[in-house]
LODREN-704532 format. One line per 4 residues: number of its first residue (from 0); their letters; for each residue y, z, x of C-alpha. Coordinates in steps of 0.05 Angstrom, whole numbers. Layout:
BEGIN
NUM	A	Y,Z,X; ...
END
This chain:
BEGIN
0	XXXX	179,244,-8; 245,210,-2; 286,147,6; 321,129,71
4	XXXX	377,80,86; 423,66,144; 470,17,178; 484,17,253
8	XXXX	525,-25,300; 577,-47,250; 629,-15,204; 599,-12,135
12	XXXX	644,-30,77; 671,32,41; 620,60,-7; 565,12,15
16	XXXX	516,63,43; 529,107,-18; 509,49,-63; 448,35,-21
20	XXXX	428,108,-26; 437,109,-101; 390,49,-110; 335,95,-83
24	XXXX	350,154,-127; 282,148,-160; 250,164,-92; 291,228,-87
28	XXXX	323,253,-151; 336,323,-126; 394,309,-79; 429,248,-47
32	XXXX	471,253,15; 503,208,68; 525,221,139; 569,181,185
36	XXXX	581,179,260; 610,131,310; 583,63,291; 529,91,244
40	XXXX	521,113,173; 457,143,145; 435,159,74; 379,200,43
44	XXXX	351,215,-26; 309,278,-29; 247,294,-69; 240,367,-51
48	XXXX	167,384,-33; 172,436,22; 227,488,25; 262,469,-40
52	XXXX	328,499,-16; 388,459,10; 365,479,80; 317,421,78
56	XXXX	368,369,57; 379,306,98; 407,271,137; 394,330,183
60	XXXX	427,341,250; 404,376,314; 454,369,372; 465,295,382
64	XXXX	405,275,339; 410,259,264; 349,240,223; 335,208,156
68	XXXX	261,216,141; 211,198,88; 141,228,90; 99,290,102
72	XXXX	74,319,167; 13,360,149; 7,396,216; 81,414,219
76	XXXX	69,490,220; 21,482,279; 73,441,315; 128,490,297
80	XXXX	90,547,331; 96,509,397; 171,496,392; 227,545,412
84	XXXX	272,531,353; 315,561,325; 294,539,256; 337,545,194
88	XXXX	287,519,142; 213,517,127; 206,442,122; 173,389,165
92	XXXX	237,350,175; 267,402,221; 202,408,260; 200,332,270
96	XXXX	272,334,295; 258,390,345; 194,356,368; 230,290,380
100	XXXX	285,326,418; 232,353,466; 183,295,471; 218,232,447
104	XXXX	173,175,427; 112,213,452; 120,259,392; 90,205,347
108	XXXX	21,218,378; 25,290,355; 38,276,282; -16,281,228
112	XXXX	15,251,166; 52,194,133; 123,177,152; 179,127,160
116	XXXX	241,154,194; 302,136,235; 336,181,286; 406,166,312
120	XXXX	422,192,382; 497,201,386; 494,212,461; 462,145,477
124	XXXX	483,104,416; 411,88,402; 371,86,337; 297,102,341
128	XXXX	255,86,279; 180,91,266; 129,76,212; 64,115,206
132	XXXX	-1,89,235; -31,58,172; 33,37,137; 30,88,80
136	XXXX	106,93,78; 151,31,77; 206,11,125; 248,-52,114
140	XXXX	305,-76,159; 357,-130,162; 393,-155,223; 468,-165,211
144	XXXX	521,-210,241; 550,-183,305; 487,-146,325; 486,-93,271
148	XXXX	424,-69,234; 410,-42,164; 346,-9,142; 318,22,79
152	XXXX	254,46,44; 258,-10,-6; 286,-81,-9; 333,-65,-67
156	XXXX	377,-22,-22; 385,-79,28; 405,-127,-28; 469,-86,-34
160	XXXX	491,-125,28; 481,-191,-10; 420,-229,-34; 391,-275,20
164	XXXX	355,-340,5; 282,-338,-14; 234,-348,44; 193,-407,22
168	XXXX	136,-389,69; 133,-319,40; 130,-348,-31; 72,-391,-9
172	XXXX	40,-331,24; 43,-295,-42; -3,-346,-73; -51,-335,-15
176	XXXX	-51,-259,-11; -20,-237,-79; 31,-198,-37; 80,-216,17
180	XXXX	49,-196,84; 87,-161,139; 130,-173,177; 159,-217,122
184	XXXX	191,-200,56; 205,-250,0; 276,-257,28; 296,-292,92
188	XXXX	324,-242,141; 294,-179,108; 233,-157,148; 180,-102,146
192	XXXX	167,-58,206; 91,-65,216; 48,-2,211; 40,36,275
196	XXXX	103,7,306; 171,32,327; 238,-3,323; 291,14,375
200	XXXX	362,-10,367; 414,-5,421; 475,-46,442; 465,-97,386
204	XXXX	392,-111,405; 328,-91,369; 260,-81,401; 195,-71,363
208	XXXX	135,-40,398; 66,-17,377; 54,57,390; -16,66,358
212	XXXX	-81,29,364; -143,66,338; -177,106,392; -241,74,419
216	XXXX	-288,132,403; -360,133,425; -405,97,376; -439,141,324
220	XXXX	-508,114,305; -542,178,281; -537,188,205; -543,264,207
224	XXXX	-489,269,260; -444,222,221; -452,261,156; -440,327,191
228	XXXX	-377,302,225; -351,271,161; -359,337,125; -322,374,180
232	XXXX	-264,325,177; -258,325,102; -261,401,99; -201,404,145
236	XXXX	-162,343,121; -165,345,45; -139,416,35; -85,403,87
240	XXXX	-59,346,42; -44,396,-13; 9,433,26; 70,436,-19
244	XXXX	117,483,-55; 108,443,-119; 47,428,-164; -6,380,-138
248	XXXX	-53,335,-178; -110,288,-160; -119,217,-187; -190,219,-215
252	XXXX	-229,155,-232; -298,185,-229; -315,140,-170; -340,162,-102
256	XXXX	-272,169,-68; -235,212,-119; -298,253,-132; -303,267,-57
260	XXXX	-231,293,-56; -245,339,-115; -308,364,-81; -267,388,-22
264	XXXX	-215,428,-61; -226,498,-89; -188,482,-152; -151,421,-177
268	XXXX	-110,389,-232; -136,319,-247; -107,259,-284; -143,197,-308
272	XXXX	-121,131,-339; -167,99,-390; -164,30,-422; -178,3,-492
276	XXXX	-229,-46,-464; -294,-5,-463; -329,-44,-407; -271,-30,-360
280	XXXX	-260,43,-380; -279,95,-328; -247,154,-365; -314,181,-390
284	XXXX	-341,186,-318; -277,219,-295; -283,269,-352; -355,285,-330
288	XXXX	-333,300,-259; -274,341,-283; -321,383,-325; -371,389,-268
292	XXXX	-320,416,-219; -279,454,-272; -213,419,-261; -152,422,-306
296	XXXX	-158,351,-334; -112,303,-371; -123,232,-395; -82,174,-423
300	XXXX	-103,106,-450; -68,42,-430; -67,-10,-485; -46,-82,-493
304	XXXX	20,-62,-524; 43,-43,-454; 44,-116,-432; 117,-130,-444
308	XXXX	138,-66,-409; 93,-83,-350; 122,-153,-341; 192,-125,-344
312	XXXX	179,-65,-299; 135,-89,-241; 184,-140,-211; 239,-88,-214
316	XXXX	196,-35,-180; 170,-80,-124; 233,-123,-112; 189,-183,-98
320	XXXX	127,-216,-128; 67,-170,-128; 1,-192,-159; -47,-134,-155
324	XXXX	-72,-121,-226; -78,-47,-209; -3,-39,-200; 10,-25,-274
328	XXXX	-49,22,-278; -22,61,-218; 47,61,-250; 19,91,-314
332	XXXX	-25,143,-282; 34,163,-238; 77,172,-299; 23,215,-329
336	XXXX	15,258,-267; 91,269,-261; 93,307,-326; 64,367,-291
340	XXXX	62,352,-216; 107,327,-161; 50,310,-113; -16,274,-124
344	XXXX	-76,259,-80; -107,190,-83; -171,159,-56; -138,98,-24
348	XXXX	-174,77,40; -244,99,21; -270,29,8; -239,1,71
352	XXXX	-263,57,117; -334,62,89; -346,-10,68; -351,1,-6
356	XXXX	-333,-67,-34; -390,-104,-69; -366,-171,-43; -382,-149,29
360	XXXX	-455,-165,14; -437,-233,-15; -396,-249,46; -453,-230,92
364	XXXX	-510,-265,54; -477,-325,22; -491,-391,58; -449,-454,55
368	XXXX	-493,-512,32; -479,-586,31; -490,-588,-44; -438,-534,-57
372	XXXX	-389,-568,-11; -398,-633,-49; -391,-600,-117; -327,-565,-93
376	XXXX	-294,-632,-83; -311,-662,-151; -310,-605,-201; -242,-587,-232
380	XXXX	-213,-533,-186; -194,-486,-243; -259,-490,-280; -309,-432,-274
384	XXXX	-361,-477,-242; -310,-507,-195; -285,-439,-171; -357,-416,-159
388	XXXX	-374,-478,-119; -310,-473,-79; -327,-402,-57; -399,-421,-42
392	XXXX	-375,-477,2; -338,-430,49; -358,-383,104; -328,-336,156
396	XXXX	-253,-324,153; -242,-375,99; -292,-341,53; -260,-273,69
400	XXXX	-193,-301,48; -223,-329,-17; -252,-261,-36; -187,-224,-23
404	XXXX	-138,-276,-48; -124,-296,-120; -140,-370,-109; -191,-409,-70
408	XXXX	-163,-459,-19; -177,-517,-66; -143,-482,-124; -83,-464,-81
412	XXXX	-76,-535,-56; -79,-562,-127; -30,-509,-151; 25,-512,-98
416	XXXX	88,-546,-124; 134,-592,-84; 179,-534,-64; 122,-500,-27
420	XXXX	93,-561,7; 95,-546,82; 58,-594,128; 8,-560,173
424	XXXX	21,-490,147; -34,-440,164; -43,-402,99; -91,-352,131
428	XXXX	-45,-333,189; -42,-260,168; -117,-251,163; -129,-293,225
432	XXXX	-88,-249,272; -132,-189,253; -199,-226,252; -240,-199,310
436	XXXX	-300,-242,325; -320,-191,379; -341,-142,324; -404,-141,283
440	XXXX	-393,-176,215; -385,-112,173; -340,-80,225; -300,-144,228
444	XXXX	-284,-139,154; -271,-64,160; -220,-78,215; -186,-135,177
448	XXXX	-182,-95,112; -149,-36,148; -96,-81,179; -82,-129,121
452	XXXX	-104,-115,50; -97,-39,56; -23,-35,78; 0,-100,47
456	XXXX	-31,-91,-22; -60,-22,-36; -10,23,-1; 49,-18,-25
460	XXXX	22,-13,-96; 14,63,-92; 81,77,-59; 125,36,-106
464	XXXX	87,52,-170; 87,127,-157; 157,133,-128; 185,97,-189
468	XXXX	169,164,-223; 190,208,-164; 117,225,-150; 92,233,-79
472	XXXX	22,206,-70; -20,226,-9; -83,190,13; -127,239,53
476	XXXX	-177,185,73; -122,153,115; -112,212,162; -116,176,229
480	XXXX	-171,222,253; -215,201,195; -197,127,206; -217,131,280
484	XXXX	-282,165,261; -300,112,209; -286,56,259; -335,89,307
488	XXXX	-392,95,256; -447,42,264; -446,-12,210; -516,5,187
492	XXXX	-494,75,169; -437,49,126; -470,-5,84; -540,-25,62
496	XXXX	-532,-100,57; -599,-114,26; -591,-60,-26; -517,-78,-37
500	XXXX	-495,-6,-30; -436,19,11; -407,86,32; -475,110,53
504	XXXX	-453,171,92; -404,191,38; -460,187,-13; -505,229,30
508	XXXX	-451,281,37; -433,285,-36; -497,271,-76; -523,343,-70
512	XXXX	-458,367,-102; -455,321,-164; -499,304,-224; -562,264,-204
516	XXXX	-552,188,-203; -477,193,-217; -459,145,-161; -511,93,-179
520	XXXX	-470,56,-232; -434,-9,-214; -366,-2,-180; -305,-20,-222
524	XXXX	-235,-32,-194; -175,7,-218; -143,-51,-256; -128,-70,-327
528	XXXX	-151,-128,-372; -89,-170,-371; -125,-235,-388; -152,-203,-452
532	XXXX	-84,-176,-470; -49,-243,-455; -101,-278,-498; -73,-239,-558
536	XXXX	-3,-266,-543; -3,-339,-560; 41,-381,-515; 60,-326,-466
540	XXXX	22,-354,-406; 37,-426,-423; 112,-413,-423; 108,-378,-356
544	XXXX	69,-436,-325; 119,-485,-353; 177,-447,-321; 141,-443,-254
548	XXXX	128,-518,-256; 201,-532,-275; 221,-491,-213; 175,-535,-171
552	XXXX	137,-474,-148; 71,-498,-179; 40,-560,-207; 23,-546,-279
556	XXXX	-53,-540,-283; -86,-572,-344; -128,-525,-387; -141,-476,-329
560	XXXX	-197,-425,-336; -157,-372,-300; -185,-305,-279; -154,-238,-297
564	XXXX	-124,-233,-227; -97,-304,-229; -64,-293,-297; -28,-231,-271
568	XXXX	-9,-264,-205; 26,-321,-240; 57,-280,-296; 89,-231,-247
572	XXXX	114,-287,-203; 148,-319,-263; 177,-252,-285; 204,-238,-215
576	XXXX	238,-306,-211; 270,-297,-280; 294,-226,-266; 319,-237,-195
580	XXXX	354,-303,-211; 326,-328,-145; 327,-403,-135; 273,-440,-96
584	X	298,-498,-54
END
């Protein structure tokens, strides 16, 4: 795993690309290099995973092509066997470069893996960039005066060109989604390349195109067939994700997803993060699975004393407001894993592919009544009863947004300060563009999750939190073949709505291999009890709310009964504004 940067179409100031590269040193501490050509300068920071020798260093050149690349191609040896070479390393970068030389953009369809890369073609003066199908790896870009373009793995590198103004619409979006959705960033002019898209720059013009839409596979409505096929895919995909010349670990929560990964590896090193709040602690279950499969296991407990460090660290790691309460947990477990490993496997994508979220059943069965709609208008929006009535008054896309966002529409409207007041603004624009009414209800949520919450929240969380420790995290469930399979499986084989149980075919596959009844306990998210911790720190939240109100970002709520998620969303927003020095106009 690595960090990439580049500037094309303009003469970069002396030392600029070197400084951009150094900002990403955490993504690649082993070596940092830059390369320059006519009208282009590229940079790379390397975390050596395959072929640890200098032969795998980047930027790497083949004839007129030079690449800076971040990711892993798990089928690179298979692809290499088809290519004439010559090869001077045993790494996937060189294979990708040879494949692109032969097949151009068509090469993307051949790749099994996660990636974000840019290839400069000296002969045509063209830059070709791509982001993997699901958005596992990040790619930010910034159009420059005179037709130039800068790009990087993280926003912080692009801030070396100067700090743009805050995008007010993106700041408002944050209070809707708890992250800034693509193609925006928190800054005007800095954009995200959407998952499954390419960016082509030539002659001062940029063009963005989609190269991947999930294959429309024949529907699978037979449970035995689905379980058999799932087993075949996992048997192939999970071991392939361990390819490395460095130690590999697995994030183990004791839930269905991480247990499934362990069950498809012959041997594994596992790491688990516990918490000092017993009702949220899954470490005992992870320990049970580790003992059952005989893994080499390590645990660490996160406590409330980490709160100050979390509020200082998260804005710096993410470069913009980020409100997922699991970010700090992922940061801590990544730090733990990095003590012994350079690569870790994670279960991200399992809930989205196999419909594991408990709120799916609520969304499907909850009706919007006149009574609840009336109560939602009169109860205080930040009271517990008010929040419940507000959710119960919604349906369809609006209810989906309320389940995934930190605030209900009524709470958001009451909270928005004068600086974020935008007449007629569609707060649900990001969800709406991926809301497919042509699909069955469960499949509709599955599709929306894969295109919004997964890349915008979960994958961003994992990438930044792990790469802050120079740890590469790989999510086997997000191999595109497994994604296309899950999209083809009939909804009834994924979730029992009446019994409120998801991941049915995964359960059928794994239950014979684990202790009886192990998967029957209630699902818990991988997050931490910030509300409980903040409650021990008198005045902390109140001071943050006062600062946000003074900045005209929010209206100061009176005696709000905030949830754990809402507390963290507002605290990290305040911390980002303080640290960045950003002003809101």
